[in-house]
C-alpha positions as a Markdown table, in Angstrom:
| # | Residue | x | y | z |
|---|---|---|---|---|
| 1 | Met | 9.7 | -23.6 | -3.8 |
| 2 | Lys | 6.7 | -21.5 | -2.7 |
| 3 | Thr | 4.9 | -19.5 | -5.3 |
| 4 | Phe | 2.6 | -16.2 | -5.1 |
| 5 | Ala | 0.0 | -14.7 | -7.2 |
| 6 | Val | -1.1 | -11.0 | -7.1 |
| 7 | Leu | -4.3 | -9.3 | -7.9 |
| 8 | Phe | -3.8 | -5.5 | -8.2 |
| 9 | Asn | -5.4 | -2.1 | -9.2 |
| 10 | Pro | -4.4 | -0.9 | -12.4 |
| 11 | Met | -3.7 | 2.8 | -11.9 |
| 12 | Asp | -5.0 | 3.8 | -15.4 |
| 13 | Asn | -5.7 | 2.0 | -18.7 |
| 14 | Asn | -2.1 | 2.2 | -19.9 |
| 15 | His | -0.9 | 0.4 | -16.8 |
| 16 | Leu | -3.6 | -2.3 | -17.7 |
| 17 | Glu | -2.2 | -2.5 | -21.4 |
| 18 | Asn | 1.0 | -3.5 | -20.1 |
| 19 | Phe | -0.1 | -6.5 | -18.7 |
| 20 | Trp | -3.3 | -7.1 | -20.7 |
| 21 | Pro | -2.4 | -5.8 | -24.2 |
| 22 | Ile | -5.9 | -7.2 | -25.6 |
| 23 | Ser | -7.3 | -4.4 | -23.4 |
| 24 | Lys | -6.6 | -1.8 | -26.2 |
| 25 | Met | -9.4 | -3.4 | -28.3 |
| 26 | Val | -11.9 | -3.4 | -25.3 |
| 27 | Pro | -14.4 | -0.6 | -24.9 |
| 28 | Arg | -13.5 | 1.3 | -21.7 |
| 29 | Leu | -17.0 | 1.0 | -20.7 |
| 30 | Phe | -16.8 | -2.8 | -20.6 |
| 31 | Leu | -13.4 | -3.0 | -18.9 |
| 32 | Arg | -14.6 | -3.2 | -15.5 |
| 33 | Phe | -17.0 | -6.0 | -16.2 |
| 34 | Leu | -14.0 | -8.2 | -18.0 |
| 35 | Gly | -11.6 | -8.2 | -14.9 |
| 36 | Asn | -11.9 | -11.9 | -14.3 |
| 37 | His | -11.0 | -12.6 | -17.8 |
| 38 | Cys | -7.7 | -11.0 | -17.8 |
| 39 | Ser | -4.8 | -13.3 | -18.4 |
| 40 | Ala | -2.1 | -14.0 | -15.8 |
| 41 | Phe | 1.4 | -12.8 | -16.3 |
| 42 | Lys | 3.9 | -15.2 | -15.0 |
| 43 | Thr | 7.3 | -13.8 | -13.5 |
| 44 | Gln | 10.6 | -15.4 | -13.9 |
| 45 | Val | 12.1 | -17.3 | -11.1 |
| 46 | Met | 13.7 | -15.0 | -8.6 |
| 47 | Arg | 16.5 | -15.8 | -6.1 |
| 48 | Ser | 16.6 | -13.8 | -2.7 |
| 49 | Lys | 19.8 | -12.7 | -0.8 |
| 50 | Arg | 19.4 | -15.7 | 1.3 |
| 51 | Gly | 19.4 | -17.9 | -1.7 |
| 52 | Lys | 15.5 | -18.9 | -1.6 |
| 53 | Glu | 13.6 | -18.8 | -4.8 |
| 54 | Thr | 10.0 | -18.1 | -5.9 |
| 55 | Phe | 7.9 | -17.2 | -8.8 |
| 56 | Gly | 4.5 | -16.0 | -9.4 |
| 57 | Tyr | 1.7 | -14.6 | -11.1 |
| 58 | Phe | 0.2 | -11.0 | -11.6 |
| 59 | Leu | -3.5 | -10.4 | -12.4 |
| 60 | Pro | -4.8 | -6.9 | -13.1 |
| 61 | Leu | -8.4 | -6.3 | -12.1 |
| 62 | Pro | -9.9 | -3.3 | -13.5 |
| 63 | Val | -13.0 | -3.6 | -11.4 |
| 64 | Met | -10.8 | -3.2 | -8.1 |
| 65 | Gln | -10.1 | 0.7 | -8.9 |
| 66 | Arg | -11.3 | 2.8 | -6.3 |
| 67 | His | -14.1 | 4.5 | -8.3 |
| 68 | Ser | -15.6 | 1.1 | -9.1 |
| 69 | Leu | -15.7 | -0.3 | -5.4 |
| 70 | Asn | -17.5 | 2.7 | -4.4 |
| 71 | His | -20.4 | 1.7 | -6.2 |
| 72 | Asp | -20.0 | -2.1 | -7.1 |
| 73 | Gly | -18.4 | -3.8 | -4.0 |
| 74 | Leu | -20.5 | -7.1 | -4.7 |
| 75 | Leu | -19.3 | -6.9 | -8.3 |
| 76 | Ala | -15.8 | -6.4 | -7.3 |
| 77 | His | -15.9 | -9.3 | -4.6 |
| 78 | Glu | -17.2 | -11.3 | -7.5 |
| 79 | Val | -14.4 | -10.7 | -9.6 |
| 80 | Val | -11.9 | -10.9 | -7.0 |
| 81 | Arg | -13.2 | -14.5 | -6.2 |
| 82 | Ser | -13.1 | -15.6 | -9.8 |
| 83 | Ala | -9.5 | -14.4 | -10.0 |
| 84 | Ala | -8.9 | -16.4 | -6.7 |
| 85 | Glu | -9.9 | -19.5 | -8.0 |
| 86 | Leu | -8.2 | -18.9 | -11.3 |
| 87 | Thr | -4.7 | -18.6 | -9.0 |
| 88 | Glu | -6.0 | -21.7 | -7.2 |
| 89 | Lys | -5.7 | -23.7 | -10.3 |
| 90 | Leu | -2.2 | -22.2 | -10.9 |
| 91 | Gln | -1.4 | -23.8 | -7.7 |
| 92 | Val | 0.2 | -20.8 | -6.1 |
| 93 | Asp | 0.8 | -21.1 | -2.1 |
| 94 | Ile | -0.2 | -17.5 | -1.2 |
| 95 | Leu | -2.5 | -14.8 | -2.8 |
| 96 | Gly | -1.8 | -11.0 | -2.4 |
| 97 | Val | -5.0 | -9.0 | -3.0 |
| 98 | Cys | -3.6 | -5.4 | -3.5 |
| 99 | Ala | -7.1 | -3.9 | -3.5 |
| 100 | Asp | -6.6 | -0.8 | -1.3 |
| 101 | Glu | -9.1 | -2.1 | 1.4 |
| 102 | Gly | -11.7 | -2.0 | -1.3 |
| 103 | Val | -12.5 | -5.7 | -0.8 |
| 104 | Ser | -13.5 | -6.4 | 2.9 |
| 105 | Tyr | -11.7 | -8.3 | 5.6 |
| 106 | Glu | -14.7 | -10.4 | 6.2 |
| 107 | Lys | -15.4 | -11.5 | 2.7 |
| 108 | Thr | -11.5 | -11.9 | 1.8 |
| 109 | Gly | -11.1 | -14.0 | 5.1 |
| 110 | Leu | -14.2 | -16.1 | 3.8 |
| 111 | Leu | -12.6 | -16.5 | 0.4 |
| 112 | Ser | -9.3 | -17.6 | 2.0 |
| 113 | Arg | -11.3 | -20.6 | 4.0 |
| 114 | Gln | -13.6 | -21.4 | 1.1 |
| 115 | Leu | -10.5 | -21.8 | -1.2 |
| 116 | Asp | -8.1 | -23.1 | 1.0 |
| 117 | Leu | -5.7 | -20.4 | 0.0 |
| 118 | Ala | -3.4 | -18.1 | 2.5 |
| 119 | Ile | -4.1 | -14.6 | 1.3 |
| 120 | Thr | -2.5 | -11.1 | 2.4 |
| 121 | Asn | -3.3 | -7.4 | 1.4 |
| 122 | Gly | 0.3 | -6.0 | 1.9 |
| 123 | Cys | -1.0 | -3.4 | 4.6 |
| 124 | Thr | 1.6 | -4.5 | 7.0 |
| 125 | Phe | 4.8 | -4.2 | 4.8 |
| 126 | Thr | 3.2 | -1.2 | 3.1 |
| 127 | Ala | 3.0 | 0.6 | 6.6 |
| 128 | Trp | 6.6 | -0.1 | 7.2 |
| 129 | Ala | 7.9 | 1.1 | 3.9 |
| 130 | Val | 6.1 | 4.3 | 4.6 |
| 131 | Phe | 7.7 | 4.6 | 8.1 |
| 132 | Glu | 11.2 | 3.6 | 7.1 |
| 133 | Thr | 11.0 | 6.1 | 4.0 |
| 134 | Leu | 10.1 | 9.1 | 6.2 |
| 135 | Tyr | 12.2 | 8.3 | 9.1 |
| 136 | Arg | 15.2 | 7.9 | 7.1 |
| 137 | Thr | 14.2 | 11.2 | 5.0 |
| 138 | Ala | 13.9 | 13.3 | 8.3 |
| 139 | Lys | 17.3 | 12.1 | 9.4 |
| 140 | Gln | 19.0 | 13.0 | 6.2 |
| 141 | Lys | 17.4 | 16.4 | 6.8 |
| 142 | Asn | 18.4 | 16.8 | 10.3 |
| 143 | Ile | 14.7 | 17.0 | 11.1 |
| 144 | Asp | 14.0 | 16.0 | 15.0 |
| 145 | Leu | 10.7 | 14.3 | 14.8 |
| 146 | Lys | 10.0 | 15.3 | 18.4 |
| 147 | Asn | 9.6 | 19.1 | 17.4 |
| 148 | Ile | 7.3 | 18.5 | 14.4 |
| 149 | Val | 3.7 | 17.8 | 13.6 |
| 150 | Leu | 3.1 | 14.8 | 11.5 |
| 151 | Ala | -0.4 | 14.4 | 9.9 |
| 152 | Val | -1.7 | 11.3 | 8.5 |
| 153 | Ile | -4.5 | 11.8 | 6.0 |
| 154 | Gly | -6.5 | 8.5 | 5.8 |
| 155 | Ala | -5.6 | 7.5 | 9.5 |
| 156 | Asp | -8.6 | 5.2 | 9.6 |
| 157 | Ser | -7.3 | 2.8 | 7.0 |
| 158 | Thr | -5.0 | 0.0 | 7.9 |
| 159 | Val | -1.9 | 1.4 | 6.6 |
| 160 | Gly | -2.8 | 5.2 | 8.0 |
| 161 | Ser | -3.3 | 3.4 | 11.3 |
| 162 | Leu | -0.2 | 1.4 | 11.6 |
| 163 | Ser | 1.7 | 4.2 | 10.3 |
| 164 | Ala | 0.4 | 6.5 | 12.9 |
| 165 | Gln | 1.1 | 3.9 | 15.6 |
| 166 | Lys | 4.7 | 3.5 | 14.8 |
| 167 | Phe | 5.5 | 7.2 | 14.3 |
| 168 | Ala | 3.9 | 7.8 | 17.7 |
| 169 | Glu | 7.0 | 6.1 | 19.0 |
| 170 | Ser | 9.4 | 8.9 | 17.9 |
| 171 | Ala | 7.1 | 11.8 | 16.9 |
| 172 | Gly | 6.1 | 14.6 | 19.1 |
| 173 | Ser | 2.7 | 15.3 | 17.8 |
| 174 | Ile | 0.6 | 13.4 | 15.4 |
| 175 | Trp | -2.7 | 14.7 | 13.7 |
| 176 | Leu | -5.3 | 12.2 | 12.6 |
| 177 | Tyr | -7.8 | 12.5 | 9.7 |
| 178 | Gly | -10.3 | 10.2 | 8.0 |
| 179 | Gly | -13.9 | 9.6 | 7.4 |
| 180 | Gln | -14.8 | 7.2 | 10.3 |
| 181 | Pro | -14.8 | 9.0 | 13.6 |
| 182 | Gln | -15.1 | 5.8 | 15.6 |
| 183 | Lys | -12.1 | 4.3 | 14.4 |
| 184 | Leu | -10.1 | 7.4 | 14.7 |
| 185 | Gln | -11.1 | 7.5 | 18.2 |
| 186 | Ala | -9.8 | 4.0 | 18.7 |
| 187 | Ile | -6.3 | 4.7 | 17.0 |
| 188 | Arg | -6.2 | 7.8 | 19.4 |
| 189 | Asp | -6.7 | 6.0 | 22.5 |
| 190 | Lys | -4.4 | 3.2 | 21.3 |
| 191 | Ile | -1.9 | 5.6 | 20.7 |
| 192 | Ala | -2.4 | 7.5 | 24.0 |
| 193 | Gln | -2.2 | 4.4 | 25.8 |
| 194 | Arg | 0.9 | 3.1 | 24.3 |
| 195 | Asn | 2.8 | 6.4 | 23.7 |
| 196 | Pro | 1.5 | 9.0 | 26.2 |
| 197 | Ala | 4.7 | 11.4 | 25.5 |
| 198 | Cys | 3.2 | 11.8 | 21.6 |
| 199 | Gly | 0.3 | 14.5 | 21.6 |
| 200 | Val | -2.1 | 13.0 | 19.4 |
| 201 | Ser | -5.4 | 14.6 | 18.0 |
| 202 | Ile | -8.3 | 14.1 | 15.5 |
| 203 | Glu | -8.5 | 16.8 | 12.9 |
| 204 | Ser | -11.9 | 17.7 | 11.2 |
| 205 | Gly | -10.9 | 19.6 | 8.4 |
| 206 | Leu | -7.8 | 19.4 | 5.8 |
| 207 | Asp | -7.0 | 23.2 | 5.6 |
| 208 | Arg | -5.1 | 23.2 | 8.9 |
| 209 | Ile | -3.3 | 19.8 | 7.9 |
| 210 | Phe | -1.7 | 21.2 | 4.8 |
| 211 | Lys | -1.0 | 24.6 | 6.4 |
| 212 | Glu | 0.8 | 23.5 | 9.7 |
| 213 | Ser | 2.0 | 20.1 | 9.3 |
| 214 | Asp | 5.7 | 19.4 | 8.7 |
| 215 | Ile | 5.2 | 16.0 | 7.4 |
| 216 | Ile | 2.0 | 14.5 | 5.7 |
| 217 | Ile | 1.2 | 10.9 | 4.8 |
| 218 | Asn | -1.5 | 10.6 | 2.5 |
| 219 | Ile | -3.4 | 7.5 | 2.1 |
| 220 | Phe | -6.4 | 9.0 | 0.1 |
| 221 | Asn | -6.6 | 8.1 | -3.6 |
| 222 | Asn | -8.0 | 11.7 | -4.3 |
| 223 | Ala | -6.0 | 14.5 | -5.7 |
| 224 | Gly | -9.0 | 17.0 | -5.1 |
| 225 | Ile | -8.4 | 16.9 | -1.3 |
| 226 | Leu | -5.9 | 19.6 | -2.3 |
| 227 | Leu | -7.3 | 22.7 | -3.7 |
| 228 | Ser | -4.0 | 24.6 | -4.0 |
| 229 | Thr | -0.4 | 24.3 | -3.9 |
| 230 | Asp | -0.2 | 27.3 | -1.9 |
| 231 | Glu | -1.9 | 25.6 | 1.0 |
| 232 | Val | 1.2 | 23.3 | 1.8 |
| 233 | Lys | 3.5 | 24.5 | 4.4 |
| 234 | Glu | 6.8 | 25.9 | 3.5 |
| 235 | Asn | 9.4 | 23.0 | 3.4 |
| 236 | Ala | 7.1 | 20.3 | 4.2 |
| 237 | Ile | 7.7 | 16.5 | 3.2 |
| 238 | Val | 4.6 | 14.8 | 1.8 |
| 239 | Cys | 4.6 | 10.9 | 1.5 |
| 240 | Asp | 2.1 | 9.8 | -0.9 |
| 241 | Val | 0.8 | 6.4 | -0.5 |
| 242 | Ser | -2.4 | 6.5 | -2.7 |
| 243 | Leu | -2.7 | 4.8 | -6.0 |
| 244 | Lys | -3.0 | 7.9 | -8.0 |
| 245 | Arg | -0.3 | 10.1 | -9.1 |
| 246 | Glu | -2.0 | 13.4 | -9.4 |
| 247 | Leu | -1.4 | 14.6 | -5.6 |
| 248 | Ala | 2.2 | 14.2 | -6.0 |
| 249 | Glu | 2.5 | 15.6 | -9.3 |
| 250 | Arg | 0.4 | 18.9 | -8.1 |
| 251 | Ile | 2.8 | 19.4 | -5.0 |
| 252 | Gly | 5.7 | 18.5 | -7.0 |
| 253 | Glu | 5.5 | 21.9 | -8.5 |
| 254 | Arg | 6.6 | 23.5 | -5.1 |
| 255 | Arg | 10.4 | 23.2 | -5.3 |
| 256 | Asp | 10.6 | 23.8 | -1.4 |
| 257 | Val | 8.2 | 20.9 | -0.7 |
| 258 | Thr | 9.8 | 17.2 | -0.6 |
| 259 | Val | 7.5 | 14.8 | -2.3 |
| 260 | Ile | 8.0 | 11.0 | -1.9 |
| 261 | Lys | 6.3 | 7.8 | -2.6 |
| 262 | Gly | 6.5 | 5.7 | 0.6 |
| 263 | Asn | 5.4 | 2.4 | -0.7 |
| 264 | Leu | 8.2 | 1.5 | -3.1 |
| 265 | Ile | 10.6 | -1.6 | -2.5 |
| 266 | Arg | 14.1 | -2.3 | -4.2 |
| 267 | Leu | 14.2 | -6.1 | -5.1 |
| 268 | Pro | 17.9 | -7.8 | -4.9 |
| 269 | Phe | 17.2 | -9.4 | -8.2 |
| 270 | Asn | 16.4 | -8.5 | -11.9 |
| 271 | Thr | 12.8 | -8.4 | -12.8 |
| 272 | Asn | 10.6 | -8.8 | -15.8 |
| 273 | Phe | 7.7 | -7.1 | -14.5 |
| 274 | Ser | 8.8 | -3.5 | -12.9 |
| 275 | Ala | 8.6 | -1.5 | -16.2 |
| 276 | Lys | 5.0 | -3.2 | -16.6 |
| 277 | Leu | 4.0 | -1.5 | -13.3 |
| 278 | Gly | 5.4 | 1.6 | -14.5 |
| 279 | Leu | 8.2 | 1.6 | -12.1 |
| 280 | Pro | 12.1 | 1.7 | -12.5 |
| 281 | Asp | 14.1 | -1.5 | -12.8 |
| 282 | Asn | 13.7 | -4.1 | -9.9 |
| 283 | Ile | 11.3 | -1.6 | -8.2 |
| 284 | Val | 7.8 | -2.9 | -6.8 |
| 285 | Tyr | 5.0 | -1.6 | -4.7 |
| 286 | Ala | 5.3 | -2.8 | -1.1 |
| 287 | Cys | 1.8 | -4.6 | -1.0 |
| 288 | Ile | 3.5 | -6.9 | -3.9 |
| 289 | Ala | 6.5 | -7.3 | -2.2 |
| 290 | Glu | 4.8 | -8.6 | 1.0 |
| 291 | Ala | 3.4 | -11.4 | -1.0 |
| 292 | Met | 6.6 | -12.2 | -2.4 |
| 293 | Leu | 8.4 | -12.1 | 1.0 |
| 294 | Leu | 6.0 | -14.5 | 2.5 |
| 295 | Ala | 6.6 | -16.9 | -0.3 |
| 296 | Leu | 10.5 | -16.7 | -0.1 |
| 297 | Glu | 10.1 | -17.0 | 3.8 |
| 298 | Glu | 7.7 | -20.1 | 3.3 |
| 299 | Lys | 5.3 | -18.6 | 5.6 |
| 300 | Ile | 1.9 | -19.5 | 3.9 |
| 301 | Val | -0.5 | -17.9 | 6.2 |
| 302 | Asn | -3.2 | -15.4 | 6.2 |
| 303 | Tyr | -0.8 | -12.2 | 7.1 |
| 304 | Ser | -2.3 | -8.8 | 6.7 |
| 305 | Leu | -5.7 | -9.8 | 6.5 |
| 306 | Glu | -7.1 | -8.7 | 9.9 |
| 307 | Glu | -8.5 | -5.4 | 10.4 |
| 308 | Asp | -6.9 | -4.6 | 13.6 |
| 309 | Ile | -3.3 | -5.4 | 13.0 |
| 310 | Asn | -0.9 | -5.8 | 15.8 |
| 311 | Ile | 1.8 | -3.0 | 15.6 |
| 312 | Asp | 4.8 | -5.5 | 16.3 |
| 313 | Lys | 4.1 | -7.4 | 13.0 |
| 314 | Leu | 5.9 | -4.3 | 11.4 |
| 315 | Glu | 9.1 | -5.4 | 13.2 |
| 316 | Glu | 8.6 | -9.1 | 11.7 |
| 317 | Ile | 8.1 | -8.1 | 8.1 |
| 318 | Ala | 10.8 | -5.8 | 8.4 |
| 319 | Asn | 13.4 | -8.7 | 9.5 |
| 320 | Ile | 11.9 | -11.0 | 6.7 |
| 321 | Ala | 12.6 | -8.3 | 4.3 |
| 322 | Ala | 16.3 | -7.8 | 5.7 |
| 323 | Arg | 16.9 | -11.4 | 5.5 |
| 324 | His | 16.1 | -11.6 | 1.8 |
| 325 | Gly | 17.5 | -8.3 | 0.8 |
| 326 | Phe | 14.4 | -6.4 | 0.2 |
| 327 | Glu | 15.1 | -2.5 | 0.6 |
| 328 | Val | 13.0 | 0.5 | 1.1 |
| 329 | Cys | 13.4 | 3.1 | -1.6 |
| 330 | Val | 14.7 | 6.4 | 0.0 |
| 331 | Pro | 15.1 | 9.3 | -2.2 |
């Protein structure tokens, strides 16, 4: 039996307290410096549809939150390193670092080599979940993707890039938005070369995206990108993959707009941790599910670790998920 561990971002203090009750007694100012002292939460043994078994550990790290990483990247790497050393002592086979790309690929790869531990960040399965959730939702609503505009906010992230590339196979028009022009250009060129029938462009502002896009995929963890709910196009579909809930809650005020979380996976077994994650029974985030799947498949390799992931990998992780009974949550 192969085992896993997951380091992840608590979305808020209540989320952290679910896994680490003693944090209620720690002043909020100091929580971000004590991430490597969080105790590991052990799951029960889980059996997949294929009959394979695994168990693992969850370790919430407050320092990995986006607002901390922007200013204290070195501190975040040190905390992740300390936590990774702890998981190595637990003798797990693969480590999922669900850090929303705040911990660099270069340093995470170095960490893998230093600790002799397979690491993944969950981006591949998250991107597949986004595609599958939206594809099915569009089909339910009789939406022809060839005739709509699909925008990706945060297209220069790995999840955003993979999602855009996958949708380019079926969408008629894709708009890319992000803060790294060179990456966006590379993604646009890659899509244009592989799927010339798809019209792809780089957008410099969000106003047009919200007002004219039929489907919006948001990777950004900033609800402030939407100034007013009136900006969103009538009957649009918004797929929120961010770690924060504020954007989805704000847009949810519009009854004509469909808001979905595109990174949720339904597990084929009962769990003792979904509620702690703030999710319904037997539901887990795709970035976490990826580490579980790789342990069940006994595929102990650095999986979603490189910055430029081959689009074909989405089909591979989707096939692994199907074998073990993991399903994308479609509203």
